[in-house]
N, C-alpha and C positions, 0 to 999 in steps of 0.2 A: 314594885311594880306602877309604873304612871298606868290614869286609861287614856286611851284616847276615843275617837270618833270617824278615826279612819274609817271610809268603807272596808270589812272585809278580814278589821284583824281585830283579834281578840285576845282579852285577860277575863283576869278572873275576881278581878274590880267591882265589877261593875253587876248589873241581877237583871233576867231579862221582866220586858217593860209592860208585857202582855198578864194582865191583871188575872187572867184564867190562865198560866200557864201550869202542868200539871209540875212544874220544876221549883215557883218559887216560892220564896220563908215567904212565908204571917208573921211581918214580923211583931206584930201585939203575944201570936202565939207560941207562946216559950216550946207547949210542945211541939209542935212543928217543924217550930226548929231542930230540935236533937232527933228527929224520926228523918227530918232531909240530913244533915250532917251522917246519921246512920248509912243513909239507903245511898247519898253519894259517895262515904266510905270502902261502902259496898261492892257499889257498882261501878271497878273502870275497863270497863269493858267499851265505854258509850261516851265517852268527851266530849265526842258532838251534840249530847242531852244538856252538855255544863258549859261548855264554852260560851258566851257572850261577843257578839257583835255588833255593829254596830251596820243601818242596810235604813235609803230610804224610801220611806215607803211613798206613793201616789195620792194623797188625800187633793179630795174634792175639794174647792176654795166658792165657796155659791155666789159671795160678790163679783168672783171674779169668773163664775161662769167656765172656770178652767183645771186643771189640776193641778197640786204645788208639792215640790219635794221635799218630800219630812224625815229628818232622819229620827229613827227609836235604836234601839238600844235590844236583843231579843237573839235569845238561847240559840243552838242548832235545829233545834225543832219546830219551834216557832218560828224561826228565819225562813226552812226549807215551805213552810205554809203558806208565807207572804211571796214569798216569793215566787208559788201557785197563785198569787192573787185568791188569795184566801183572808181576806181583810175587809169588814167596812170602809170603806171610803171618808166615810163619816165622822167615825170615830178610831180610828185604827184599831180596833179591834180584832186581835187576829184568831179562826175559827180552824178550831182540827176534826176531827174526828178521832173516834175514839171503837178501835176493831172495824171500822168501814160497817158500822154499824149510821151512816147521818144524823150520831145523837151531837147534837153540836156543844163542846163544850165548858157555856157560859148562861145556861139556858133560857138566853133568850131568843127572841121571836127573828126572824129572817127569814129576805122575802129575795129570792134570785132574776136578775135581769134577765128576759127574752132575749134581745139584741145582742149580750156580751157574755152572758150568764155568772154576767160577778153576784155574789150576796152580801147585801146590806142587812144591818138593823129595820127592825119593822120601827121603833119606837126612836131611829134617827134620823127616818126620813120626818114623823112627825115633828121632830124637834125643829126641825127644816121649814116648818109650813105646807110638805104636801100630806094633808092628809086624805087624799087619794089611795094612799098606797094601805089604807085600813080595808078600803074595798077590792081590791085588788087580791091581798091572801086574809081576806074573809071567803068573796067569793070566786075566787081564782081567776081570775077576773088580766091582760094581760103585764106586766107593768115593765116599766122601762126607768133603769140609772139617771139618775141626774143625767149625765151624758150624756147617755141615747137618749133622755127625752127633747133635751139641744139638739141631735142632728136627724127624729125621724119628725119634730118639725112641734 
């Protein structure tokens, strides 16, 4: 089998690049690998969760002040979340909710844009120099993501 990066194609040789994907195997943990192998062999009903494919996410390029396409490899579950704009446009981390209880699976603080409803990591905004995000998160002040900050002035 060969690897492919063409959008929409699948292969079993690649692994989901979402580091918080529940199907991702920790290469340093042999128990996790054995458990994942057992789960995969027992769960043939949901191949969309196991199949991975390449997709392009729109990532914010602060220097260019615009989005740029960045190819990533995601499993079916993470791809569905990404296609629903459920990822941080600064670091490409896909977020998912478990059992619709709004608990994000990566354990980080996220903040939602009041204009476009996209969510970003608070620490990613701080890393690019937008310290105001801390006050927005703490005080509930209006928050706008980088592209919307440009639009609203």
